[in-house]
C-alpha positions in Angstrom: -29.4 39.4 -73.5 -30.3 36.1 -74.9 -31.5 35.3 -78.2 -34.7 33.8 -76.2 -35.4 37.2 -74.9 -34.7 39.1 -77.7 -37.5 36.7 -79.5 -39.8 37.1 -76.3 -39.1 40.8 -77.3 -40.0 40.9 -80.8 -43.0 38.7 -79.8 -44.3 41.4 -77.4 -43.8 44.4 -79.8 -45.6 42.1 -82.8 -48.5 41.8 -80.6 -48.7 45.5 -79.7 -48.7 46.4 -83.0 -51.5 44.1 -84.0 -53.8 45.2 -81.1 -52.7 48.5 -82.1 -53.8 48.3 -85.8 -57.1 46.0 -85.1 -58.5 49.3 -82.7 -57.4 52.1 -85.3 -59.5 49.5 -87.8 -62.7 49.4 -86.0 -62.7 53.0 -86.6 -64.0 52.3 -90.2 -67.1 50.7 -90.3 -67.2 48.5 -92.8 -70.6 47.1 -94.5 -70.8 43.8 -96.6 -73.9 44.4 -99.3 -74.5 41.0 -100.2 -78.0 40.8 -102.3 -80.2 40.3 -103.7 -80.1 40.4 -107.3 -82.7 42.3 -108.6 -83.2 44.7 -106.0 -81.3 47.6 -107.1 -78.0 46.5 -106.7 -76.8 48.3 -109.4 -78.5 51.8 -108.6 -76.5 51.4 -105.4 -73.0 50.1 -106.5 -72.8 52.7 -109.4 -74.6 56.1 -108.5 -75.8 56.0 -104.6 -72.8 54.9 -102.8 -70.3 56.9 -104.4 -72.4 59.9 -104.3 -71.8 60.2 -100.5 -68.9 62.0 -99.4 -68.4 59.3 -96.3 -68.4 56.3 -98.1 -66.0 54.4 -100.0 -66.8 51.4 -102.6 -64.0 48.5 -102.8 -63.9 48.1 -106.5 -66.1 44.9 -107.4 -63.7 42.9 -109.8 -61.3 43.4 -106.8 -63.6 42.3 -104.4 -64.6 39.0 -106.4 -61.2 38.0 -106.6 -60.3 37.9 -103.5 -63.9 36.4 -102.0 -65.9 34.7 -105.1 -62.9 33.2 -107.0 -60.6 31.1 -105.1 -62.2 27.8 -104.6 -62.7 26.6 -101.0 -59.5 24.6 -100.9 -57.7 27.5 -102.2 -58.6 30.2 -99.7 -56.4 32.2 -97.9 -58.1 33.6 -95.2 -54.9 35.2 -93.7 -54.7 36.9 -96.9 -58.2 38.0 -97.1 -58.1 39.5 -93.5 -54.9 41.4 -94.8 -56.9 42.6 -97.8 -59.5 44.1 -95.3 -57.1 45.6 -93.0 -55.5 47.3 -96.2 -59.0 48.6 -97.7 -59.6 50.1 -94.3 -56.5 51.9 -93.9 -56.4 53.4 -97.7 -60.1 54.5 -98.0 -60.4 56.9 -95.0 -64.3 57.2 -95.2 -66.8 56.7 -92.3 -68.0 53.7 -94.3 -66.4 51.3 -96.5 -68.8 49.4 -98.6 -68.0 45.8 -100.6 -71.1 45.1 -102.8 -71.6 42.3 -105.1 -75.0 40.3 -105.3 -72.9 37.4 -106.2 -72.4 36.9 -102.8 -75.9 35.9 -102.0 -75.4 32.9 -105.2 -76.3 33.2 -108.9 -79.9 33.1 -109.5 -80.1 31.0 -112.4 -78.2 28.5 -110.5 -80.2 28.3 -107.4 -77.2 30.0 -105.4 -74.6 27.9 -107.0 -76.8 24.3 -106.0 -77.1 26.7 -102.7 -73.9 26.0 -101.3 -72.1 29.9 -102.2 -74.4 31.7 -100.2 -73.0 30.0 -96.6 -69.8 29.7 -97.9 -69.3 33.5 -98.2 -71.1 34.3 -95.1 -68.4 32.2 -93.2 -65.6 34.2 -95.0 -66.9 37.3 -94.3 -67.2 36.7 -90.8 -63.8 34.9 -90.9 -62.5 38.5 -92.4 -64.6 40.8 -90.3 -66.4 40.0 -87.4 -67.4 43.2 -86.5 -68.9 44.2 -90.2 -72.7 45.0 -90.5 -74.5 43.4 -93.6 -76.6 44.9 -95.9 -79.4 42.7 -97.5 -82.2 44.1 -99.8 -85.0 41.8 -100.8 -88.2 41.5 -103.2 -91.0 40.0 -103.4 -91.0 36.9 -104.5 -93.5 37.1 -107.6 -92.0 40.5 -108.7 -88.5 38.9 -108.2 -89.0 35.9 -110.8 -90.4 37.8 -113.4 -87.5 39.7 -113.1 -85.3 37.1 -113.0 -86.7 35.6 -115.9 -86.3 38.7 -117.9 -82.6 38.5 -117.1 -82.6 34.9 -118.0 -83.9 35.5 -121.5 -81.8 39.1 -122.0 -78.8 36.9 -121.4 -79.2 34.3 -123.7 -82.0 32.1 -122.4 -84.4 30.6 -124.5 -87.1 28.2 -122.3 -90.4 29.7 -121.5 -91.1 31.3 -118.4 -92.9 27.2 -116.8 -89.7 25.5 -118.0 -87.0 27.8 -116.8 -88.9 27.8 -113.2 -90.5 24.3 -113.3 -88.4 21.8 -115.2 -84.7 22.4 -113.7 -85.9 21.7 -110.1 -85.8 18.2 -111.2 -82.0 18.2 -111.6 -79.9 17.3 -109.1 -77.9 20.2 -107.3 -74.9 18.8 -106.3 -74.4 17.7 -110.1 -76.0 20.4 -112.3 -77.6 23.2 -110.6 -80.2 25.3 -111.8 -83.0 27.8 -111.0 -84.3 27.1 -107.2 -87.3 28.5 -105.8 -85.7 28.0 -102.3 -83.0 30.2 -103.1 -85.7 33.3 -102.5 -87.0 32.2 -99.0 -85.1 35.0 -97.4 -85.1 34.0 -94.2 -82.8 31.1 -94.2 -79.9 33.4 -95.4 -80.8 36.1 -93.1 -80.9 34.0 -90.4 -77.5 32.7 -91.1 -76.2 36.0 -90.9 -77.7 37.1 -87.7 -76.4 34.4 -85.8 -72.7 35.1 -87.5 -72.7 38.8 -87.1 -75.8 39.5 -84.3 -79.2 40.7 -85.4 -78.5 44.3 -84.8 -75.9 44.5 -87.9 -77.7 42.9 -90.2 -80.2 45.2 -92.0 -82.6 43.8 -94.4 -84.2 46.4 -96.5 -87.2 46.0 -98.8 -87.2 46.9 -102.7 -90.2 48.0 -102.7 -89.7 50.9 -100.4 -86.3 51.9 -102.7 -89.2 51.8 -106.0 -91.9 53.8 -104.2 -89.8 56.4 -102.2 -86.1 55.7 -102.8 -85.6 59.5 -100.6 -87.2 57.5 -97.5 -85.4 54.6 -98.5 -81.7 55.6 -98.4 -82.4 58.1 -95.7 -83.3 55.0 -93.5 -80.1 53.4 -94.9 -77.6 56.1 -94.3 -79.3 56.7 -90.6 -78.1 53.1 -90.0 -74.8 53.9 -90.0 -74.6 57.9 -88.8 -74.3 59.4 -92.4 -77.8 61.0 -93.0 -76.6 64.4 -92.3 -74.2 64.8 -96.0 -76.6 62.3 -98.0 -77.9 64.7 -100.6 -76.1 64.0 -103.5 -76.7 60.5 -103.0 -80.4 60.9 -103.0 -80.4 62.8 -105.9 -78.5 59.8 -107.8 -81.2 57.6 -107.0 -83.5 59.4 -109.7 -82.7 57.5 -112.8 -83.3 53.6 -113.0 -80.3 50.9 -113.8 -80.2 47.7 -115.6 -83.4 48.0 -116.9 -85.6 44.5 -117.7 -87.2 43.8 -121.2 -90.4 44.3 -121.7 -92.9 41.2 -122.4 -92.9 41.8 -125.9 -89.2 42.0 -126.5 -88.9 39.5 -123.9 -90.7 36.9 -126.5 -88.7 38.4 -129.2 -85.2 37.7 -127.9 -85.8 34.0 -127.0 -85.9 33.3 -130.5 -82.7 35.3 -131.2 -81.1 33.5 -128.6 -81.7 30.2 -130.8 -79.1 31.9 -132.8 -76.1 32.4 -130.4 -73.6 30.6 -128.1 -72.2 33.4 -126.6 -73.4 32.8 -123.2 -73.5 29.4 -121.1 -76.5 30.1 -119.4 -78.7 28.3 -122.0 -77.2 25.6 -124.9 -80.1 25.3 -126.6 -78.8 27.6 -129.9 -79.2 26.1 -133.3 -76.7 28.0 -134.9 -74.7 30.6 -133.8 -75.0 33.8 -136.0 -72.4 35.7 -134.2 -71.9 39.3 -134.9 -75.4 39.7 -136.7 -77.1 38.1 -133.7 -75.8 40.6 -131.7 -76.7 43.5 -134.0 -80.2 42.5 -133.9 -80.5 42.0 -130.1 -78.8 45.1 -129.7 -81.4 46.7 -131.8 -84.2 45.3 -130.3 -82.9 46.5 -126.8 -83.0 50.0 -128.0 -86.3 49.6 -129.0 -87.4 48.2 -126.0 -85.5 51.0 -123.9 -86.8 53.9 -126.1 -90.6 52.0 -125.7 -90.1 52.0 -121.7 -88.6 55.7 -121.3 -91.9 57.1 -123.8 -94.3 55.1 -121.3 -92.6 56.5 -118.4 -92.8 59.8 -119.6 -96.6 59.9 -120.0 -96.9 57.7 -116.6 -97.7 54.4 -117.7 -94.8 52.8 -115.0 -96.3 49.4 -114.7 -96.1 46.7 -117.0 -97.5 43.1 -117.4 -96.1 40.3 -115.4 -94.5 37.5 -118.0 -95.3 34.8 -115.0 -98.0 32.2 -116.4 -101.1 31.4 -113.7 -99.4 28.1 -113.0 -96.1 30.2 -111.2 -98.0 32.8 -109.7 -100.2 30.6 -107.9 -97.6 28.2 -107.3 -95.2 31.3 -105.8 -98.2 32.7 -103.5 -98.4 29.5 -101.7 -94.9 28.3 -101.8 -93.1 31.2 -99.9 -95.8 32.1 -97.1 -94.3 30.5 -94.3 -90.4 32.1 -95.6 -92.2 35.2 -95.4 -94.0 35.0 -92.2 -90.3 34.3 -90.8 -88.7 37.0 -92.5 -91.1 39.3 -90.8 -90.2 38.0 -87.5 -86.5 38.1 -88.0 -86.4 41.4 -89.2 -89.5 43.5 -88.2 -90.1 43.9 -92.2 -93.7 44.8 -92.8 -94.0 42.4 -95.8 -97.9 42.7 -95.9 -97.6 46.6 -96.7 -95.5 45.8 -99.8 -97.6 42.7 -100.9 -95.5 40.1 -100.3 -97.3 36.4 -99.7 -98.7 35.6 -96.5 
């Protein structure tokens, strides 16, 4: 047999093996949960998904190193495809979940200037074109209220109006900041539907999770044929994760943040107090958590918004058209959950 014939035979064997591997891979469903932030992602990642016996979750540190931490010029698409194939082989459950709300972009930088969500969508489609996509949305007034509380919790010092409106004057390509457009959900959803097909992009409302977690999770798992053994997953959703600050604690924390440079989210510190500020901040968080839990025990689950009247009015008008397109693209009953229309 000639060298050419040997080479040809080896190529046929390699192609056959690749086809065999590809077919076996399809037996294991994969779902990329891409966000958004502040929609119960921590609860799903840490409690709900791990509690279902037929679901495996890829450690976030691992998925971030593969999909998020690599610059576009350094990104190795073949290495990512091999990583996906390896994950599917080693976990062996009916559904493999790769979950990270950062796939939709950071909320404090407008999705990294608006560029990252599109880049990640393309990477995911290239790596696993048969994947399902999970996107959880939240009505924008409640979303931005929660985002601002997180901003202060992480070290921010600006007022709500300064955070929402002043940063919009910066050029996205130079120094991205908060951007209202990041929460026009229809844009990212449309992109994913184009890449994966409408039937594989699952869009759910955070309000449904907050109002009736059992119904939300049954709907979610039914989409993957996993509703029969979801009892433990439903039970795991009874406790809250990643609580936001109350209005009073938010105001106090803004002042404390003037004495810390630990987080680059806002560079306006007067002086860095180091551990002293950390002790005061954690004490405040502990008191705020205790107050919130006490209120919940007596049925006081609602809290005052930190949004100004200016912000509330602007939000109600800004997202009307986007939410109408959201409903059209997904069939989601946004009117039921109070989204601006």
